[in-house]
KOLVODO-339096 format. One line per field, with one value per residue (C-alpha): residue in three letters; x, y, z. Coordinates in steps of 0.001 Angstrom, whole numbers. Layout:
<atoms>
residu: c(ALA_...)
east: c(X_...)
north: c(Y_...)
up: c(Z_...)
</atoms>
This chain:
<atoms>
residu: c(MET_THR_LEU_GLN_LEU_PRO_GLU_LEU_GLN_HIS_ASP_CYS_ASN_ALA_CYS_SER_GLY_LEU_CYS_CYS_VAL_VAL_LEU_PRO_PHE_ASP_ALA_ASP_GLN_GLY_PHE_GLY_PHE_ASP_LYS_GLU_ALA_LEU_THR_PRO_CYS_ARG_HIS_LEU_ARG_ASP_ASP_PHE_ALA_CYS_GLY_ILE_HIS_THR_GLU_LEU_ASP_ALA_LYS_GLY_PHE_LYS_GLY_CYS_ILE_HIS_TYR_THR_CYS_HIS_GLY_ALA_GLY_GLN_ARG_VAL_THR_ARG_ALA_PHE_GLY_GLU_SER_ASN_TRP_ARG_SER_ASN_PRO_ASP_LYS_ALA_HIS_GLU_ILE_TYR_ALA_MET_PHE_SER_SER_MET_GLN_ARG_LEU_HIS_ALA_LEU_GLN_ALA_LEU_LEU_HIS_THR_ALA_LEU_GLY_ALA_LEU_GLY_GLU_GLY_ASP_TRP_LYS_ALA_ARG_LEU_LEU_ALA_GLN_GLN_GLN_GLN_LEU_GLU_GLN_LEU_CYS_VAL_GLN_LEU_GLU_GLN_GLN_ARG_ALA_ALA_ASP_VAL_GLU_THR_ALA_ILE_ALA_GLN_VAL_HIS_ALA_LEU_LEU_ARG_GLN_LEU_GLN_THR_ALA_PRO_THR_ILE_VAL_ALA_ILE_ARG_THR_ALA_ARG_GLN_SER_GLY)
east: c(115173_115234_117086_118939_117045_118903_119468_117158_119425_120824_124585_125255_128998_128377_126008_126522_124108_121092_118426_120103_119666_116620_114143_112512_112804_109960_110793_107342_108145_111328_113900_115816_114690_112669_114563_113254_113626_116677_118627_121613_121241_123532_125058_126075_129863_131957_132616_128817_128844_126581_128390_126127_125562_126471_124220_121114_118809_120046_119737_116166_116755_114789_113506_117043_117581_114463_114624_115828_116075_116179_119459_118312_120906_123949_122439_121954_125391_126878_124885_126460_129965_132368_129773_127774_125590_128512_131200_128848_126082_124814_123704_122286_118625_119039_120607_117889_115132_116643_116960_113327_112157_114590_113676_110006_110775_112984_110318_107789_110205_110664_106882_106555_109421_107556_104356_106277_107566_103998_103147_103854_104318_101547_99987_100219_103896_104527_102518_104395_107758_106800_105800_109079_110941_109007_110022_113655_113414_112170_115131_117530_115684_115964_119721_120233_117733_117294_113518_110853_107089_107100_103495_102134_104320_103008_99419_100080_101684_98940_96257_98003_98339_94662_93756_96044_94477_91078_92362_90725_94095_95107_91683_91931_95433_94291_91212_93325_95772_92939_91339_94580)
north: c(101288_98502_99318_96701_96174_96320_93174_94471_92996_95175_95449_97161_97239_99533_101879_104846_103500_105269_103002_103453_107214_107948_105425_105664_102729_101522_99209_97623_96611_94660_97340_97568_101142_103966_106247_109245_109454_111350_110484_108120_104887_104940_101648_103033_103253_105909_103480_103079_99513_98306_98073_95223_93423_89996_90589_92066_89221_89026_92800_92927_94175_91615_94537_95217_91548_91383_94823_95261_98424_96213_97866_101471_102341_101389_102954_106333_106098_105482_108383_110828_109357_110578_112967_111328_112665_112739_114213_116758_117701_120353_117530_115324_116186_115727_112314_111360_112429_110453_107370_107637_107843_105243_102784_103071_102598_99581_98072_98412_96744_93896_93561_93358_90863_88646_88897_88064_84886_83639_84211_82297_84004_86254_89683_90154_89335_91902_94526_93907_93999_97274_98707_97539_99309_102518_102276_101823_104887_106834_105548_106793_110120_110345_109743_112322_115041_114361_114262_111851_111488_108550_108964_108541_105472_103928_104546_103022_99883_99381_99836_97329_94789_95224_94487_91463_90192_89946_88668_85345_83546_84611_83816_80317_79801_81002_78747_75738_76344_76637_73412_71419)
up: c(23069_25628_28816_30798_34020_37324_39390_42133_44811_47550_48024_51337_50620_47636_49508_51787_54423_52979_54469_57862_57560_55409_56796_60214_62604_64780_67662_67322_63742_64344_65039_68296_68947_67427_65044_63132_59363_58085_61221_61025_62974_66001_64789_61375_61324_59583_56710_56242_57562_60346_63666_64850_61545_62938_65975_64306_65305_68881_69329_68007_64472_62445_60357_59160_58362_56198_54582_51022_48966_45843_44821_45117_47765_45756_42633_44347_45947_42479_40993_43441_43128_45769_47146_49935_52715_55150_52898_51359_53818_51383_49069_51814_51221_47456_48086_50576_48173_45327_47529_48618_44997_43664_46409_45460_41751_42460_44728_41895_39492_41976_42266_38479_38349_40819_38772_35602_37241_37564_33908_30751_27424_26222_26245_30002_30071_27342_29240_32481_30714_29033_32416_33907_31083_31811_35449_34466_32207_35231_37261_34588_34472_38251_38083_35341_36226_39971_39486_38210_38521_40928_42089_38558_38075_41289_40223_36780_38198_40765_38088_35831_38641_39579_35956_35970_39179_37468_34114_33145_32923_36430_37891_36345_37793_41223_41124_40100_42968_45486_44224_44265)
</atoms>
């Protein structure tokens, strides 16, 4: 069965501010201040919107401008329905854990999507699409069972991309680009 792949685009309006809570901030990496993981950003409003969204660049939050969860935030928010980390603190750690895993799975799907864009038809395209489908199956499993083997998936994708990197077709494309 082929699953429909997600858009892999973030939609902050459909999210409960998960990246603003779950992820740590580091002032040295383009955030206006240091923030520990699992701590809400002081600019996150009660409606889960950013209180300084229009001023992110001016206030030193380039990291927020460039960050994307590839749609994991809204997907996890949807999976928990009306229950979010604020309205149901007892579920907060379950929500945070799912976001952390889903974000990694969505990032891998985005990576595969980028690799697919560089390929024509052929065996490698089929292999990458199959891997992307496996990742989506893990996302569905994560939504339904609240658990998935993300580490194995990461290892599989990285191994596949290492193989692709040394494939004769890719080496020829890379060599042609460097020569031109």
